[in-house]
C-alpha positions as CSV (number, residue, x, y, z in Angstrom):
1,M,161.1,135.0,78.7
2,T,160.6,133.1,75.4
3,R,158.7,134.9,72.6
4,R,157.3,133.1,69.6
5,F,157.5,135.2,66.5
6,L,154.9,134.7,63.8
7,S,155.8,134.5,60.1
8,G,154.4,135.9,56.9
9,G,151.4,138.1,57.0
10,L,150.8,137.4,60.7
11,L,153.8,139.5,61.6
12,S,151.8,142.7,61.1
13,I,148.9,141.3,63.2
14,A,151.3,140.5,66.0
15,A,152.8,143.9,65.9
16,A,149.4,145.6,65.9
17,L,148.4,143.5,68.9
18,W,151.4,144.7,70.9
19,A,150.7,148.3,69.9
20,S,147.1,148.1,70.9
21,G,147.7,146.6,74.4
22,A,146.4,148.6,77.4
23,P,149.1,150.2,79.5
24,A,150.0,148.5,82.7
25,G,148.0,149.7,85.7
26,K,147.8,149.0,89.4
27,S,147.4,145.5,90.6
28,G,143.8,144.6,91.2
29,S,142.3,142.6,94.0
30,A,142.7,138.9,94.0
31,S,140.3,138.3,96.8
32,A,137.4,136.9,94.6
33,P,137.4,134.9,91.5
34,S,136.9,136.6,88.1
35,T,135.4,135.0,85.1
36,R,136.6,137.5,82.5
37,P,140.1,139.0,82.2
38,V,140.3,142.8,81.7
39,A,140.8,143.0,78.0
40,P,143.1,145.6,76.4
41,R,142.0,147.5,73.3
42,V,142.4,145.5,70.1
43,S,142.9,147.6,66.9
44,R,140.3,147.6,64.2
45,Q,142.8,146.1,61.8
46,V,143.2,143.1,64.1
47,R,139.5,142.8,64.8
48,D,138.8,142.9,61.0
49,Q,141.4,140.2,60.3
50,I,140.0,138.0,63.1
51,A,136.5,138.4,61.7
52,R,137.7,137.2,58.3
53,W,139.3,134.1,59.9
54,V,136.1,133.4,61.9
55,A,134.1,133.7,58.7
56,D,136.5,131.3,57.0
57,L,135.7,128.7,59.7
58,G,132.4,128.2,58.0
59,S,133.9,127.8,54.6
60,D,132.9,124.8,52.4
61,S,136.7,124.3,51.7
62,Y,138.5,122.1,54.2
63,R,141.8,123.9,53.3
64,V,140.3,127.3,54.0
65,R,138.9,126.2,57.4
66,G,142.2,124.7,58.3
67,R,144.1,127.9,57.5
68,A,141.7,129.9,59.6
69,R,142.0,127.6,62.6
70,S,145.8,127.6,62.3
71,S,145.8,131.4,62.1
72,L,143.5,131.9,65.1
73,K,145.5,129.4,67.2
74,K,148.7,131.5,66.6
75,V,147.2,134.7,68.0
76,I,144.6,133.4,70.5
77,N,146.8,134.0,73.6
78,R,147.7,137.6,72.5
79,P,146.2,140.3,74.8
80,G,142.6,140.9,74.1
81,V,142.1,138.3,71.4
82,E,140.2,135.8,73.6
83,E,137.6,138.5,74.4
84,V,137.2,139.3,70.7
85,L,136.6,135.6,70.0
86,M,134.2,135.2,72.8
87,R,132.0,137.9,71.2
88,H,132.2,136.0,67.9
89,L,131.2,132.8,69.6
90,G,128.1,134.5,71.0
91,Q,127.1,135.8,67.6
92,A,128.1,132.8,65.4
93,R,125.3,131.2,63.4
94,D,127.4,128.7,61.5
95,A,127.6,125.4,63.4
96,E,131.2,124.6,62.3
97,A,132.4,128.1,63.4
98,R,130.6,127.7,66.8
99,A,132.1,124.3,67.4
100,T,135.6,125.4,66.5
101,L,135.5,128.5,68.6
102,G,133.9,126.7,71.5
103,D,136.8,124.1,71.4
104,M,139.4,126.8,71.2
105,L,137.9,128.8,74.1
106,A,137.2,125.9,76.3
107,A,139.9,126.9,78.8
108,Y,139.0,130.6,78.8
109,G,139.2,132.1,82.3
110,Q,140.3,128.9,83.9
111,P,143.3,128.8,86.3
112,V,146.7,128.9,84.7
113,V,149.0,127.8,87.6
114,M,148.6,126.2,91.0
115,I,151.4,124.9,93.3
116,W,150.1,123.2,96.4
117,R,152.3,121.8,99.2
118,R,151.3,118.3,100.2
119,A,154.1,117.3,102.6
120,W,157.7,118.0,103.5
121,A,160.5,115.5,104.1
122,T,163.5,115.7,106.2
123,K,166.6,113.4,106.5
124,V,166.5,111.0,109.4
125,G,169.6,108.7,109.6
126,G,169.8,106.8,106.4
127,G,166.3,107.5,105.4
128,F,163.7,110.3,105.5
129,R,160.7,111.3,107.6
130,L,157.7,112.4,105.6
131,N,155.5,114.9,107.4
132,R,152.1,114.8,105.8
133,R,151.1,118.4,106.3
134,V,148.6,119.4,103.6
135,A,148.6,123.2,103.3
136,G,145.1,124.8,103.5
137,A,146.0,127.1,100.6
138,P,148.3,127.0,97.6
139,S,151.7,128.4,97.5
140,L,150.7,130.0,94.2
141,F,147.4,130.4,92.5
142,L,147.1,132.3,89.3
143,R,143.7,132.7,87.6
144,G,142.9,133.0,84.0
145,S,142.1,136.7,84.7
146,G,145.7,137.3,85.7
147,E,144.8,137.6,89.4
148,F,147.3,135.9,91.6
149,V,147.8,135.0,95.3
150,Y,151.1,133.6,96.6
151,D,152.9,132.9,99.9
152,A,156.1,134.8,99.8
153,R,157.5,132.5,102.6
154,S,156.8,129.3,100.7
155,P,159.9,127.4,99.4
156,C,159.3,128.3,95.8
157,F,159.4,132.0,96.6
158,A,161.6,132.1,99.7
159,G,164.1,129.5,98.4
160,K,164.3,127.7,101.8
161,M,162.4,125.2,103.9
162,E,160.6,126.0,107.2
163,P,159.3,123.0,109.1
164,L,156.6,125.2,110.7
165,P,156.4,128.0,108.2
166,R,154.9,131.4,108.8
167,H,153.0,132.7,105.9
168,D,153.2,136.0,104.0
169,Y,150.4,135.9,101.5
170,R,150.4,138.5,98.8
171,Q,148.1,139.4,95.9
172,G,148.2,141.2,92.6
173,R,147.2,141.0,89.0
174,L,149.2,140.6,85.8
175,T,148.5,143.0,83.0
176,P,147.1,141.3,79.9
177,E,150.6,141.7,78.3
178,E,152.3,140.1,81.4
179,L,149.7,137.3,81.3
180,W,150.6,136.6,77.7
181,Q,154.3,136.6,78.5
182,L,153.7,134.1,81.3
183,K,151.7,131.8,79.0
184,E,154.6,132.0,76.5
185,T,157.0,131.1,79.3
186,I,154.9,128.1,80.3
187,A,154.6,126.9,76.8
188,A,158.4,127.2,76.3
189,T,159.0,124.9,79.3
190,G,157.1,122.1,77.7
191,A,155.8,121.1,81.1
192,T,152.2,120.6,80.0
193,A,153.3,118.1,77.3
194,R,155.1,115.8,79.8
195,P,153.4,112.9,81.4
196,A,152.2,113.2,85.0
197,A,154.5,111.6,87.6
198,A,153.2,108.2,88.5
199,V,155.5,107.6,91.5
200,V,156.7,110.2,94.0
201,L,160.3,109.5,95.0
202,H,161.3,111.3,98.2
203,S,164.8,112.6,98.5
204,V,167.1,111.4,101.3
205,T,169.7,114.1,100.6
206,Q,170.5,116.6,103.1
207,G,167.8,119.2,103.5
208,G,164.9,117.0,102.3
209,G,162.3,118.9,100.2
210,I,158.6,119.2,99.6
211,E,155.9,117.0,98.0
212,V,153.7,119.1,95.8
213,A,150.7,119.0,93.5
214,F,151.6,121.1,90.4
215,Y,148.8,122.2,88.1
216,L,149.7,123.9,84.9
217,R,147.7,125.1,81.8
218,S,149.0,126.2,78.4
219,G,146.1,127.0,76.1
220,G,143.8,124.0,76.2
221,K,146.5,121.6,77.6
222,R,146.3,120.9,81.3
223,R,148.5,118.8,83.5
224,T,148.4,118.0,87.2
225,T,151.2,116.0,88.7
226,V,152.4,115.1,92.2
227,D,156.1,115.3,92.6
228,F,158.9,115.8,95.1
229,W,161.1,118.8,94.8
230,P,164.4,118.7,96.7
231,A,165.2,121.7,98.9
232,K,168.5,122.2,97.2
233,Q,166.8,122.8,93.9
234,L,164.2,125.1,95.5
235,G,167.0,127.1,97.0
236,A,169.0,127.6,93.8
237,A,169.9,131.2,93.2
238,K,168.1,131.2,89.8
239,A,165.8,128.8,87.9
240,A,168.2,128.8,85.0
241,A,170.7,126.8,87.1
242,L,168.3,123.9,87.4
243,P,168.0,120.9,85.0
244,A,166.3,121.9,81.8
245,G,162.9,120.3,81.3
246,S,162.3,119.6,85.0
247,D,159.0,120.6,86.7
248,V,160.9,122.3,89.5
249,R,162.7,124.5,87.0
250,A,159.3,125.4,85.3
251,A,157.8,126.2,88.7
252,R,160.8,128.3,89.7
253,E,160.6,130.3,86.4
254,I,156.9,130.9,87.0
255,C,157.5,132.0,90.6
256,E,160.3,134.3,89.6
257,F,158.1,135.9,87.0
258,V,155.2,136.5,89.4
259,K,157.5,137.7,92.2
260,A,158.9,140.4,90.0
261,R,155.4,141.9,89.5
262,P,153.8,144.4,91.8
263,A,151.9,142.8,94.7
264,R,150.5,143.8,98.1
265,P,149.7,142.1,101.3
266,Y,146.7,139.8,100.9
267,S,143.5,141.5,102.1
268,G,140.8,139.2,100.9
269,P,138.6,136.7,102.8
270,V,140.4,134.4,105.2
271,V,139.8,131.2,107.1
272,L,141.4,129.7,110.1
273,F,143.4,126.5,109.3
274,A,144.9,124.1,111.8
275,E,147.6,121.6,110.9
276,R,148.3,118.7,113.2
277,I,151.9,118.7,114.5
278,L,153.4,115.3,114.0
279,Y,156.2,113.7,115.9
280,M,156.1,116.2,118.8
281,P,157.0,114.5,122.1
282,R,154.2,114.3,124.6
283,Q,156.1,116.2,127.2
284,E,156.5,119.1,124.6
285,V,152.8,119.0,123.8
286,Q,152.0,119.3,127.5
287,K,154.0,122.6,127.6
288,L,151.8,124.2,125.0
289,P,148.8,126.4,126.0
290,E,145.3,125.4,125.1
291,W,143.3,127.4,122.5
292,K,140.7,129.1,124.6
293,L,139.1,131.7,122.3
294,A,135.3,131.3,122.7
295,G,133.4,130.9,119.5
296,V,136.4,129.6,117.5
297,D,136.9,125.8,117.7
298,I,140.3,125.1,116.2
299,R,139.4,121.4,115.7
300,L,137.0,122.6,113.0
301,G,139.8,124.3,111.3
302,M,141.5,121.0,110.6
303,G,139.1,120.3,107.8
304,Q,140.1,120.7,104.1
305,A,138.4,124.1,103.8
306,G,139.4,125.5,107.2
307,L,137.1,127.4,109.5
308,E,135.3,130.6,108.6
309,V,135.7,133.0,111.4
310,A,133.1,135.6,112.3
311,K,134.3,139.0,111.3
312,K,133.9,140.4,114.8
313,L,136.2,137.6,116.1
314,L,139.0,138.1,113.6
315,P,140.9,140.8,115.7
316,Q,141.0,138.4,118.6
317,V,142.2,135.5,116.4
318,R,145.0,137.7,114.9
319,Q,146.0,138.8,118.4
320,A,146.2,135.1,119.6
321,L,148.3,134.2,116.5
322,D,150.6,137.2,117.1
323,R,151.5,135.6,120.5
324,R,152.1,132.1,119.2
325,R,150.9,129.7,116.5
326,E,151.3,126.3,118.2
327,Y,148.5,125.2,120.5
328,R,147.4,122.1,122.3
329,Y,143.9,120.8,121.4
330,S,143.9,117.6,123.4
331,K,146.1,115.9,126.0
332,Y,148.7,114.6,123.6
333,A,148.0,116.5,120.3
334,A,148.9,119.9,119.1
335,V,148.3,122.0,116.0
336,T,149.8,124.9,114.2
337,V,147.1,127.6,113.6
338,S,147.2,130.0,110.7
339,L,144.9,132.5,108.9
340,I,145.0,131.6,105.2
341,P,143.3,133.0,102.1
342,R,139.8,131.7,101.3
343,L,140.1,130.6,97.7
344,P,137.1,128.4,96.8
345,D,138.2,128.0,93.1
346,A,141.6,126.8,94.1
347,H,140.1,124.5,96.7
348,A,137.7,123.1,94.1
349,L,140.6,122.5,91.7
350,Y,142.6,120.7,94.3
351,Y,140.0,118.6,96.1
352,G,137.2,118.5,93.5
353,A,134.2,120.8,93.0
354,A,131.9,118.5,95.1
355,R,134.0,119.1,98.3
């Protein structure tokens, strides 16, 4: 982890922020989006200093306003400070202070990280075969509240590729201090400052890899890129062994950070998601059983959002998936069926809020 140390008079503020942080508690539920992180206590000394800086935002002096903005930017990601500034924003009467605080807090509560598998590629002769298998849920989704959901069997976490992967979704919540540490780690990678990849180049090396959409936020800076991550890099023992400045290294560092935190099996809302199995020979398709669970049409699960299953039918769906996950839905077509987390905010970020 990289920590940025403040200089001059801000050192005492930084120390007080650390001292006033709330102790780590149990991981909370990540089954529903939160709009406000759980804030640790912020000492009176720090609150008073922040109040002075906020007051200076309305100064007639350009220099004083600039110093106040610079000071606030240096501490805004520290545990509890955003919540203090949100209260000031709601109470501010000065137009300049409101505008400055509004700009600084524009990203408050928004997602921090999302990794979404778009496809996987395998070596075929001298080229590659791209399997366009858009996952119905992200491999990792971390909200601005610190809540996270991830698939422990996804390549970023498991370190290996599975053509027809089984899922192991887990959930938890970073403490405010851990969330600050992760934000510092993200900032240190410089990933949000790099341009988005314009062209996806698929590897033809042994092992292939995955095509991903990678969303990252550091403060008010956001970046979404579509890139190809070779399986060899995803399977590296440690992120530190990967090329510095690469997106795949940044992703691995983030996944290692999250994986080291307490998590439990995902227990939130789920949907049924069906992915078409490409390149399966017709004779193999014919060997698969049909999906015959009344009231659950797996063809409807092939949509972007999956299929919401009635609660009373979930035990039967789970029982069917315990037996097998590949089913035939027409004469020559088959699907892989899974139960995945229902994450409307992640879905809106990936596809757009209108979908």
